[in-house]
VODRENGU-819198 format. One line per field, with one value per residue (C-alpha): residue in three letters; x, y, z. Coordinates in nm, 3 decimals. Each point is the difference from the previous one (the first is absolute). Layout:
BEGIN
nunu [ala;...]
X [X;...]
Y [Y;...]
Z [Z;...]
END
This chain:
BEGIN
nunu [unk;unk;unk;unk;unk;unk;unk;unk;unk;unk;unk;unk;unk;unk;unk;unk;unk;unk;unk;unk;unk;unk;unk;unk;unk;unk;unk;unk;unk;unk;unk;unk;unk;unk;unk;unk;unk;unk;unk;unk;unk;unk;unk;unk;unk;unk;unk;unk;unk;unk;unk;unk;unk;unk;unk;unk;unk;unk;unk;unk;unk;unk;unk;unk;unk;unk;unk;unk;unk;unk;unk;unk;unk;unk;unk;unk;unk;unk;unk;unk;unk;unk;unk;unk;unk;unk;unk;unk;unk;unk;unk;unk;unk;unk;unk;unk;unk;unk;unk;unk;unk;unk;unk;unk;unk;unk;unk;unk;unk;unk;unk;unk;unk;unk;unk;unk;unk;unk;unk;unk;unk;unk;unk;unk;unk;unk;unk;unk;unk;unk;unk;unk;unk;unk;unk;unk;unk;unk;unk;unk;unk;unk;unk;unk;unk;unk;unk;unk;unk;unk;unk;unk;unk;unk;unk;unk;unk;unk;unk;unk;unk;unk;unk;unk;unk;unk;unk;unk;unk;unk;unk;unk;unk;unk;unk;unk;unk;unk;unk;unk;unk;unk;unk;unk;unk;unk;unk;unk;unk;unk;unk;unk;unk;unk;unk;unk;unk;unk;unk;unk;unk;unk;unk;unk;unk;unk;unk;unk;unk;unk;unk;unk;unk;unk;unk;unk;unk;unk;unk;unk;unk;unk;unk;unk;unk;unk;unk;unk;unk;unk;unk;unk;unk;unk;unk;unk;unk;unk;unk;unk;unk;unk;unk;unk;unk;unk;unk;unk;unk;unk;unk;unk;unk;unk;unk;unk;unk;unk;unk;unk;unk;unk;unk;unk;unk;unk;unk;unk;unk;unk;unk;unk;unk;unk;unk;unk;unk;unk;unk;unk;unk;unk;unk;unk;unk;unk;unk;unk;unk;unk;unk;unk;unk;unk;unk;unk;unk;unk;unk;unk;unk;unk;unk;unk;unk;unk;unk;unk;unk;unk;unk;unk;unk;unk;unk;unk;unk;unk;unk;unk;unk;unk;unk;unk;unk;unk;unk;unk;unk;unk;unk;unk;unk;unk;unk;unk;unk;unk;unk;unk;unk;unk;unk;unk;unk;unk;unk;unk;unk;unk;unk;unk;unk;unk;unk;unk;unk;unk;unk;unk;unk;unk;unk;unk;unk;unk;unk;unk;unk;unk;unk;unk;unk;unk;unk;unk;unk;unk;unk;unk;unk;unk;unk;unk;unk;unk;unk;unk;unk;unk;unk;unk;unk;unk;unk;unk;unk;unk;unk;unk;unk;unk;unk;unk;unk;unk;unk;unk;unk;unk;unk;unk;unk;unk;unk;unk;unk;unk;unk;unk;unk;unk;unk;unk;unk;unk;unk;unk;unk;unk;unk]
X [0.725;-0.059;-0.126;0.154;-0.193;0.063;-0.029;0.309;-0.088;-0.342;-0.099;-0.112;-0.340;0.154;0.235;-0.340;-0.205;0.326;-0.023;-0.330;-0.021;0.305;-0.228;-0.297;0.147;0.210;-0.377;-0.140;0.253;0.007;-0.385;0.052;0.225;-0.193;-0.340;0.196;0.214;-0.364;-0.131;0.340;-0.078;0.282;-0.159;-0.330;0.124;0.255;-0.316;-0.207;0.300;0.090;0.341;0.319;0.377;0.172;-0.293;-0.279;0.288;0.059;-0.375;-0.093;0.251;-0.102;-0.370;0.059;0.259;-0.231;-0.265;0.230;0.121;-0.426;-0.006;0.307;-0.130;-0.357;0.254;0.149;-0.295;-0.158;0.345;0.030;-0.420;0.055;0.266;-0.178;-0.304;0.254;0.147;-0.356;-0.061;0.145;0.164;0.289;0.066;0.109;0.317;-0.164;-0.199;0.367;0.147;-0.292;0.041;0.381;-0.059;-0.232;0.153;0.343;-0.053;-0.041;-0.344;-0.185;-0.102;-0.066;-0.072;0.263;-0.018;0.140;0.166;0.159;0.310;-0.115;-0.185;0.317;0.235;-0.178;-0.127;0.325;-0.182;0.220;0.029;-0.237;-0.413;-0.167;-0.347;0.067;0.265;0.085;0.128;-0.011;-0.137;0.270;0.133;-0.337;0.010;0.355;-0.144;-0.261;0.167;0.265;-0.327;-0.165;0.335;0.032;-0.390;-0.007;0.293;-0.095;-0.364;0.148;0.254;-0.300;-0.185;0.282;0.042;-0.356;-0.021;0.299;-0.046;-0.316;-0.125;0.330;-0.018;-0.357;0.104;0.242;-0.149;-0.280;0.266;0.107;-0.350;0.001;0.394;-0.153;-0.310;0.200;0.282;-0.260;-0.154;0.327;0.074;0.212;-0.156;0.142;0.151;0.055;0.218;0.269;-0.198;-0.306;0.143;0.164;-0.341;-0.177;0.253;0.014;-0.412;0.072;0.265;-0.211;-0.273;0.203;0.212;-0.371;-0.101;0.317;-0.015;-0.350;0.083;0.321;0.079;0.265;0.217;0.027;0.102;0.350;0.274;-0.013;-0.394;-0.107;-0.210;0.244;-0.109;0.309;-0.258;-0.223;0.272;0.095;-0.300;-0.054;0.377;-0.135;-0.328;0.227;0.198;-0.295;-0.189;0.296;-0.005;-0.381;0.131;0.240;-0.275;-0.282;0.260;0.057;-0.372;0.034;0.282;-0.013;-0.149;0.230;0.322;-0.139;0.007;0.336;0.063;-0.124;0.182;0.322;-0.019;-0.075;0.290;0.217;-0.160;-0.007;0.405;0.042;-0.190;0.212;0.328;-0.073;-0.093;0.320;0.166;-0.094;0.081;0.391;0.022;-0.093;0.199;0.301;0.262;0.176;-0.133;-0.146;-0.327;-0.146;-0.333;-0.311;-0.301;-0.343;-0.228;-0.069;-0.303;0.006;-0.077;-0.269;-0.159;0.067;-0.142;-0.337;0.016;-0.015;-0.266;-0.221;0.090;-0.152;-0.304;-0.046;0.119;0.237;0.212;0.196;0.157;-0.024;0.260;0.285;-0.017;0.015;0.284;0.158;-0.118;0.131;0.331;0.063;-0.200;0.249;0.320;-0.154;0.012;0.335;0.108;-0.166;0.135;0.353;-0.047;-0.107;0.304;0.215;-0.142;0.038;0.307;0.219;-0.298;0.081;0.384;-0.115;-0.186;0.267;0.272;-0.222;-0.063;0.418;0.021;-0.246;0.114;0.411;-0.141;-0.191;0.305;0.241;-0.298;0.030;0.373;-0.027;0.193;-0.314;0.176;0.292;0.064;0.119;-0.309;-0.272;0.162;0.021;-0.357;-0.142;0.150;-0.135;-0.332;-0.043;0.119;-0.243;-0.334;0.075;-0.192;0.122;0.224;0.395;-0.003;0.384;0.060;-0.227;0.174;0.310;-0.063;-0.184;0.297;0.217;-0.243;0.090;0.357;-0.003;-0.186;0.227;0.269;-0.187;-0.134;0.324;0.292;0.311;0.357;0.017;0.006;0.245;-0.296;-0.307;-0.265;-0.243;0.108;-0.179;0.135]
Y [-5.590;0.337;0.246;0.336;0.300;0.385;-0.044;-0.299;-0.352;-0.125;-0.040;-0.358;-0.063;0.010;0.264;0.189;-0.126;0.100;0.325;0.075;-0.048;0.203;0.311;-0.094;0.026;0.307;0.130;-0.073;0.183;0.293;0.019;-0.020;0.288;0.193;-0.026;0.091;0.305;0.107;-0.039;0.091;0.310;0.218;0.002;0.094;0.275;0.109;0.016;0.234;0.253;0.319;-0.067;0.195;0.026;-0.373;-0.212;0.206;-0.106;-0.346;-0.078;0.138;-0.222;-0.299;0.010;-0.031;-0.256;-0.199;0.055;-0.159;-0.270;-0.088;0.027;-0.212;-0.237;-0.052;-0.052;-0.286;-0.145;-0.013;-0.177;-0.219;-0.117;-0.026;-0.272;-0.150;-0.050;-0.109;-0.266;-0.111;-0.130;-0.324;-0.214;-0.062;0.273;0.000;0.172;0.274;0.068;-0.058;0.289;0.206;-0.061;0.072;0.371;0.046;-0.065;0.100;0.205;0.370;-0.064;0.263;0.322;0.309;0.340;0.278;0.339;0.307;0.030;0.289;0.056;-0.108;-0.330;-0.070;0.024;-0.222;-0.272;-0.008;0.018;0.237;0.104;0.137;-0.096;-0.261;-0.112;-0.377;-0.238;-0.348;-0.223;-0.312;-0.104;-0.026;0.383;0.078;-0.191;0.177;0.347;-0.004;-0.150;0.323;0.254;-0.149;-0.011;0.359;0.115;-0.211;0.158;0.368;-0.124;-0.131;0.282;0.252;-0.192;-0.114;0.389;0.083;-0.265;0.120;0.386;0.127;-0.147;0.094;0.339;0.017;-0.150;0.289;0.246;-0.083;0.011;0.311;0.127;-0.114;0.166;0.343;0.015;-0.067;0.258;0.270;-0.051;0.072;0.308;-0.170;0.111;0.145;0.353;-0.034;-0.301;-0.159;-0.357;0.126;0.106;-0.310;-0.181;0.165;-0.089;-0.309;-0.031;0.140;-0.239;-0.275;0.119;0.012;-0.277;-0.219;0.129;-0.066;-0.351;-0.047;0.165;-0.096;-0.358;-0.102;0.287;-0.136;-0.343;-0.059;-0.192;-0.217;-0.171;0.208;0.288;0.349;0.088;0.290;0.261;-0.133;-0.109;0.380;0.096;-0.255;0.145;0.347;-0.073;-0.138;0.289;0.183;-0.178;0.009;0.386;-0.034;-0.268;0.265;0.314;-0.224;-0.089;0.388;0.016;-0.275;0.170;0.336;0.126;-0.198;0.127;0.406;-0.096;-0.067;0.290;0.224;-0.142;-0.008;0.324;0.193;-0.146;0.128;0.352;-0.033;-0.131;0.304;0.252;-0.165;0.028;0.382;0.012;-0.204;0.284;0.291;-0.146;-0.078;0.346;0.111;-0.224;-0.096;0.242;0.038;-0.318;-0.065;-0.147;-0.107;0.176;-0.181;-0.045;0.081;-0.302;-0.081;0.159;-0.239;-0.250;0.145;0.038;-0.287;-0.167;0.208;-0.083;-0.336;0.010;0.185;-0.279;-0.269;0.212;0.030;-0.371;0.037;-0.328;0.063;0.310;-0.047;-0.329;0.196;0.266;-0.223;-0.155;0.341;0.131;-0.320;0.026;0.395;-0.027;-0.259;0.217;0.334;-0.194;-0.108;0.324;0.197;-0.297;0.112;0.399;-0.062;-0.239;0.276;0.305;-0.169;-0.129;0.287;-0.074;-0.373;0.132;0.221;-0.287;-0.259;0.241;0.087;-0.383;-0.063;0.294;-0.150;-0.346;0.081;0.251;-0.320;-0.232;0.280;-0.018;-0.421;0.050;0.280;0.264;0.236;0.277;0.022;0.362;-0.041;-0.203;0.201;0.302;-0.217;-0.137;0.340;0.144;-0.282;0.028;0.345;0.012;-0.317;0.167;0.336;0.143;0.043;-0.308;0.026;-0.391;0.019;0.187;-0.230;-0.329;0.102;0.071;-0.338;-0.134;0.181;-0.126;-0.341;-0.004;0.129;-0.212;-0.334;0.241;-0.001;-0.377;-0.160;0.261;-0.068;0.195;0.335;0.291;0.318;0.203;0.045;-0.225;0.283;0.216;0.027;-0.040]
Z [-5.526;0.120;-0.308;0.051;-0.055;0.016;0.367;0.028;0.056;0.035;0.338;0.101;0.184;0.337;-0.067;-0.067;0.280;0.251;-0.188;0.056;0.372;0.016;-0.187;0.192;0.363;-0.103;-0.159;0.364;0.161;-0.183;0.008;0.382;-0.007;-0.199;0.197;0.316;-0.163;-0.093;0.351;0.150;0.272;-0.171;-0.300;0.138;0.131;-0.253;-0.261;0.262;0.131;-0.129;-0.090;-0.058;-0.056;-0.041;0.079;-0.268;-0.274;0.082;0.097;-0.322;-0.195;0.168;0.015;-0.396;0.056;0.162;-0.281;-0.251;0.267;0.008;-0.443;0.012;0.259;-0.242;-0.315;0.254;0.124;-0.383;-0.129;0.289;-0.052;-0.377;0.092;0.229;-0.253;-0.293;0.226;0.098;-0.324;0.048;0.269;-0.281;-0.193;-0.358;-0.114;-0.204;0.374;0.213;-0.280;0.100;0.316;0.042;-0.198;0.230;0.316;-0.110;-0.301;-0.037;-0.077;0.294;-0.150;0.247;-0.053;-0.078;0.168;0.066;0.306;0.190;0.120;0.390;-0.129;-0.224;0.246;0.230;-0.236;-0.201;-0.329;-0.206;-0.390;-0.213;0.027;-0.153;-0.060;0.108;0.128;-0.054;0.303;0.147;0.318;0.230;-0.147;0.096;0.353;0.010;-0.066;0.224;0.289;-0.014;-0.069;0.344;0.238;-0.094;0.068;0.317;0.122;-0.056;0.147;0.329;0.047;-0.039;0.236;0.230;0.053;0.046;0.229;0.239;-0.030;0.011;0.316;0.161;-0.090;0.117;0.358;0.019;-0.101;0.227;0.326;-0.175;0.092;0.307;0.120;-0.202;0.221;0.305;-0.106;-0.026;0.278;0.177;-0.276;-0.179;-0.312;-0.383;0.052;0.401;-0.018;-0.219;0.077;-0.087;-0.360;-0.036;0.114;-0.326;-0.183;0.056;-0.104;-0.328;-0.058;0.090;-0.215;-0.312;0.065;0.035;-0.345;-0.118;0.084;-0.142;-0.345;-0.060;0.196;-0.215;0.084;0.386;-0.163;0.038;-0.190;0.278;-0.013;0.287;0.061;0.049;0.340;0.053;-0.012;0.238;0.256;-0.008;0.053;0.330;0.123;-0.033;0.205;0.310;0.013;-0.004;0.269;0.273;-0.085;0.079;0.317;0.104;0.016;0.198;0.250;0.057;0.066;0.223;0.208;-0.043;0.338;0.194;-0.224;0.018;0.406;-0.011;-0.256;0.230;0.290;-0.146;-0.138;0.376;0.122;-0.228;0.074;0.351;-0.022;-0.206;0.244;0.231;-0.143;-0.085;0.352;0.137;-0.230;0.183;0.273;-0.119;-0.116;0.358;0.184;-0.189;-0.114;-0.309;-0.124;-0.421;0.066;-0.354;-0.124;0.072;-0.319;0.000;-0.068;-0.303;-0.131;-0.330;0.209;0.150;-0.319;-0.196;0.349;-0.025;-0.310;0.052;0.253;-0.297;-0.248;0.268;0.076;-0.434;-0.015;-0.227;0.081;-0.348;0.107;0.382;-0.086;-0.158;0.295;0.268;-0.080;-0.043;0.267;0.208;-0.109;0.055;0.346;0.097;-0.077;0.120;0.374;-0.042;-0.107;0.293;0.255;-0.194;0.027;0.416;0.032;-0.145;0.208;0.296;-0.036;0.216;0.271;0.009;0.048;0.283;0.167;-0.045;0.173;0.258;0.089;-0.012;0.239;0.233;-0.012;0.084;0.306;0.109;-0.100;0.257;0.274;0.007;0.056;0.267;-0.238;0.033;0.227;-0.238;-0.143;-0.280;-0.148;0.217;-0.255;-0.327;0.091;0.041;-0.307;-0.236;0.163;-0.081;-0.354;-0.041;0.186;-0.110;-0.301;-0.277;0.053;-0.165;-0.069;-0.084;0.296;0.240;-0.181;0.072;0.406;0.022;-0.155;0.228;0.311;-0.113;-0.020;0.354;0.134;-0.149;0.191;0.320;-0.016;-0.131;0.170;-0.219;0.117;0.101;-0.224;0.081;0.005;0.197;-0.222;0.129;-0.223;-0.304;-0.330]
END
């Protein structure tokens, strides 16, 4: 029957052997983990980095926790070695040896040195209460404590390493692309103070430099609750660069098409000027040839358009593409509007002449119709035709009187060609 001791009933030989095998396997696992932690790239980078912020605080605590972890591991190693040495004394241990082994394997017989820990280390290790010179722990308690400390230490180191692996290289690639776009932008005049995209580029370069510096010094500030690197600022910088690149491409497109667009602008503005000149000439003709007619005034060619066109040519000559781009867009819109305005003005001014021409054509058409029907010698028709013709071909022409005369001639033609019942009075008498 097992004899009870301070650690409870004494373990049997089989129980001792199983416990030693289990604790030995745990010892190997912890040793491998500690060596892997020692060689972890993240830990080596943390040791040599100039840390700030959250990472600085966490690493200071983790470093001390790792030191405590090694100290506890040494105590665990010594206790396990003592238990193994006692078990190797004989194949069949005595009862007193079983009792001693039970105390070593189950009892709180492992002494570890105590120390005063800063608050950050206390929160990391979970050790609380007043400082003690030493503690008495069991091997299982040591094992549980070391596993907890290791899990927190490797989490912190791995998080820093993951951020450093993910962000700095990507920031460097993005910065190199920004420099390429910047060089291209400068070649076409997109510079700070001269174009908004030039200012945006400089802000982007400064922001990326600051972002990289912060990532290097405080990687844990970029570690999310989802256990992955926070790339929000990097992604935003990438979107900003795409916006700038599109603006630079637009300016480059202007450079490639500028000669064709300037040629078209010159043509449109020239046609607008010629149309306005024609409208002014036509207005003078209308005022001279058409009586009592309200003729709208004709404006002069747009001096602003010519000034802007000259400015565009100057920008083309000095390769100021960033200034030329918005100017050409505005010029094309206003030049098209100017041409439409000139055409509308010409149409409005020449409307009385168009009416006179239509009346002349109608009068000649009816005369030709009369000749085809053999009524060309009708005295009434001759009289009304001559009256309408004198009005239409006189200057200034009274359009209202002329239109009335043409209508009377049309009525007379209708009466001659389609005779109705005889009128009581001589139809040759005028109204």
